[in-house]
N, C-alpha and C positions, 0 to 999 in steps of 0.2 A: 445420478451424477456419474459421468463417464470421463476418465482421464484419457487424453489422446497421446499416443506414444509412437506414432509413425516417424520414421527417420526423416530428418530435414533435407529437402532438395538442395543440391549444390548451388543452383542459381535461382535468383528471384523469378517467380512466375509472372511478374509484372515489372514494368520499368518506369511508369509515370504515375505519381501519386499526388493528389491535392489533399492537404490537411486544412480543414476549416476549423479554426480555433488554435490560437497560439499561446495557450497557457502551459502549465507544467506538463500535462500528459501529452498534448498535441505536439509540443516542441520536442519532448523527449523521444516520441515516436519518429519525428522528422529527423532528429540527429542520428538515431540508430539506423534508419533506412538509408539515409544519405551515405553513411559509413559503409553500407553494403552495396553501394553503387547505384541505388535507385534515384531517379530524378524526382525531387520533392518541391512542391509549390505550396508555400505557407500562406494562409489567408486569415484575416481577423477583422472584425468591425472596429476594433481598437487599433488606431494607426500606430501608436507607440509600440504596442505588443507585436503587431505585425512586422514592423521594421526591425525590431530586435530579433525576432524569430527568424526572419529572412536572412539577416546577417549571420546568425549562428549556424543556420542549416545550409547556407549558400544556396538559398532558394532560387528556383527557376520559374519563369512564367510558362505555364502549360495550358494549351488550348483544349486538348482531348485526354485528360487523365484516365487511365484504365481503372483506377480505384480512387474513390473519394472517402476520406475518413472524417467523420463529424465528431470533433473533440470539443463539444460545446455543451452548455447547460441544456437539460431536457426541455425547458420552456422555449428554447430557441430552435429546437430540432425541426419541427414541422415546417417552419418558414424557410430555414436553411436548406432542407431537403428539397422543397419545391423549387427554390431558386437554382440549386445545383443541378437538379434533374432537367430543368428547362434549358440550362446552359449546355448540358452534355448528357443526354438521355442514354447514351451508350456506356456510361460509367457504371461501375458497381459500387455499392455503398456499405460502409461499416461505421458503427457508432461505438463509443467507449464509455457511455454514461453509467452512473452508479445504480440506477433503477432500470429494470428492463421491460416491465409490462407496458408502461406508458409509451415509450418509443415505438414498440411494435403496434400499439393501437394507433399511433399517429401515422405509421406507415400504411396500415390497413385503410386509412381514409385519404391517402395521398395518391398522386399520379404514378409513383414508383411501384413497379410490381413487387409484391411481397417477397418473392423468391430472390429479388435482386438486392436485398438488404440483410446484412448479418449483424445482429445485435451482440455486442461483446462488453466485457467489463474487466479491465486489468486491475487486480487487487494490489495496487501499488500507489504510492503517493508520498508526499512529504508534508510537514507542518507548514512549510512556506510554499507559496504557489508562484505562478508566472513563468514566462519564458526564461527569466534570469536564473531560475532554480532548476531548469531542465538538465537531465543527465541521460546520456545514451544507454547507460547500464541500469536505468531505473527499474526495469522489468526482470532483471536476472533472478531466476529461481522463484519468481512470484507467480501465484495462480492467476490465470487469465481465463475467465469464464466466457463461453460462447453459447448462443442459443441456436441450435441447428434447424429450428422450425419456426414458421410464422404463427401468429395466434390462431389462424385457421387450421393449422396442422400441416400446411404446405411446406415441403422441405426447401431449404436454401439451395440456390443454384450450385451444382457441384463445383463449377469453376470458381465461384465466389468463395465457397467454403475452403477450397484449396488455397486461395489467396490468403484468407484469414488465418488458417492453420499454419501456413508457411511463415507468415509474419510473426505470429505468436512464438513459434519455435525459434525463428531467426533472432528475435529480440531477447531470447533467454527465458521466455515465460513457460509455464506449465499449463497446457490447454486442457480445460475441463468443460464438458458438455452438460448443460442443465436446462430445465424448463424455466420459463420466465417467472412463474409464480414461485417455484422452488428457489430460484436465485433471490428474489425479493424477500422471501422469508428468512433466508440464510443471512443476507447482509444486514437485515434489521437486527439480528441477534449478535453478529460478530463485528459489525462496523458501526451501524447507526446508533444502537444502544450505548456502546462505549463512548461515542462522541457526546451524546446527550448527558451521560453521567459525568464525564470529565468536565464538560462545560458548567454543569450545575455545581460540581465540587469547587472548581476554580472561582466561580462567581461568589462563593461564600467568603473568599479571601478579601474581596473589595472592602468589606466593612471591618476587616480584622485590624488589629493593632500592628503597626509597622515593627515594633520591637518583637512581637511574636513571630512575624515573618522572617526576621533575621535568624531564627533558629531552624529554618527550613532545611531539610535533608533530602536524600535520594527518594524516600518514599513519596513525599509530596510532589517532587518533580516527575517521578515515574507515572503517578496516577493522574496528573494534569497535563502531561506532555501534549496531547492532541487538542487541548483546549485552546491552543494558539491557531486553530484552523480558521479558514476564511468564513466569516459569518454569512455572507450572501450566498456562497456556494452551499453551505449546510442548511440554510433556511429552505432552499429549494429541495435539497435531497430529502430532508426529514418530512417536509410537507408532501412531497410526491409519494413517499412510502409510508404515509401516516397509518394506513390500514394495517400494516404489518408491525409497526413499532408501538402503536398505542397499547395493544394487549401486553407487550413486554413491559412497558412503563407502568401499567396497572399492577402487574405482578410484583414489580420492584417497589411500588408504593405500598402494597400489602405487606411485603417483607419488612419494609422500613417501619411500618406501623407496629408490626410484631416486635421488632427490635426496641422501639421506643417504650412499648408497654413492659417488656422484660426489664429494661433498665430502670424504669420508674418503680417497678415492684421488687427490685433487688434480685431478680431471678438470674440464673446462669445464662450467659450468651455463648457458651462454648460450642453449642450445636450450630449456631449461626456462623462462627468462625470455621468450624469443621466443614460445613457445607461449601464454604468458599474454597477451602483446601481441595475438596473433591472436584469442584468446577474447574479450578486452576489446573489440576492434574489432567483434565481432559483435553487441554489445548495441545494440538500436535506440535512436534518438534520441528527443527529446521527442514525446509524443503517439503513440508507437509507430512513428514514421517512420524513415527510414534514419538510421544513425548520422552525426553531423556532426562535422567537425573544427573546433574553435573557435580563435579567436585570443584570447590573454590580454593584457589591457592593464593594467599596473600603475600605480596612482595613489597617490602619497604625500600624506596629508592631515594636518592639524594635529589635535592631541588637544583638540578643543573641540566643544560641542554644535552640531548642525545640519549637520555636514560631509557625512554620508552622504546626508541628504535633499537637500542642495544638489547633490551629485553626480548623484543620480537625476534631479533637475530639469534638469540640463544634458543628460542623455541624452534626456529628453523633448523638450527644446528643438530638438534636431537629429533627432528621430524615429528613434532607434536602439533596438533591442530587446536588453535584457540577458538572456542565457540563464542565467547563473549568476554568483555572486560569492563571494569569500572575503575575510575580514577578519583581519589579523594585527596584534595590538597587545598589548604587555606592560604591566603596571601600572607607573606611574611614567615610562613612555616618552612623550616629547613629540610623537611622530609615530606614525602608523599606516599600514599598507599595505592598500589595497583593490585586489583584482585582479578585473577584470571579464571575463567570458567572452562574446565577441561573434562575429558573423560577420566574415570578413576585411575586407569592405568597410566594415562598421559600425565596426570597430575603428579603421580609418584615418580615417574621417570624424570619429569622436568624438575621437581623438587630436589631430587638427588643431584642432578646435573648443576643446578644453580648454586646449591650449597657448596658443591665441590669447586665452583668457579668464584666463590667469595661473595655471592649475593646474600642479602638479608632476607631470608625466606622464613615464613612462619608455618605452623602446622596446617595442613589442608583440612577443610571441613566439608 
């Protein structure tokens, strides 16, 4: 795995782009490229999605796009690639799918020269999809994987590679080169397995008592957040990458069986929790850097407009960086709790400042 760090060119190396697929990712790319002065032609077989995306992006009809971006499900890629190649064989092609071995296999069986296709995967998304959810800044500081070689080992055309790397950098992404198999193994662990587990966990709530669900807190919301994902999309992703995710699910099944046995026998499960601690600590920090230990500063605020904005203003006044924050507030409650995640030094600096300014601050942890 290689991270790309070349300086971003001042001007786009291409001026005309067709994006086939007007969902969240395709429309977000369109918004970002249009803002950079690139002419963008949004297309989709769903007329409603296409019309919305075209309005959002200020789409133009292009006869000879220099670059065609296939932002569609993997099952539709072979047909779309054939259609677009026959329309404009001079175009270069990029895809953005979640699994990389299958599209490269489709390309190897197509009319498109393997060197004229760059397989990529932006590690970005939202729980809600569609053009209506698109954001031009969706890819800021997100890893964006690209596969520099075809399945045959043939390198991607240098001009196409330059197109792809410029786009990734220009949209704020962090370009990382990987092999297709390496990529599919990696996303099975860090993306596909979490989706499956979150969905399985959330599905247990369907038979739960409503009175129990009224007690739900941040833990349940955090662990089930991605369970709101598109079922059709994830049906295809998990099926396509089944070879990589099934072994992980079997390991999880074995660990779950061990946990059940321990609980039935009254044995300690501290080692189970500890192993989870160890795994959690391995997750990199912001921008892919080393994991950081944050200090959490609780601030009690009054339930009135402008309090959050005022608190953020106080942070800016003393030049501290908020890494994350949570808000706890119940309807009818006169106060709320904002917990800021900061570096240890920033937490102490901000705590002293806020106390001196009359804020209701509690001891950092």
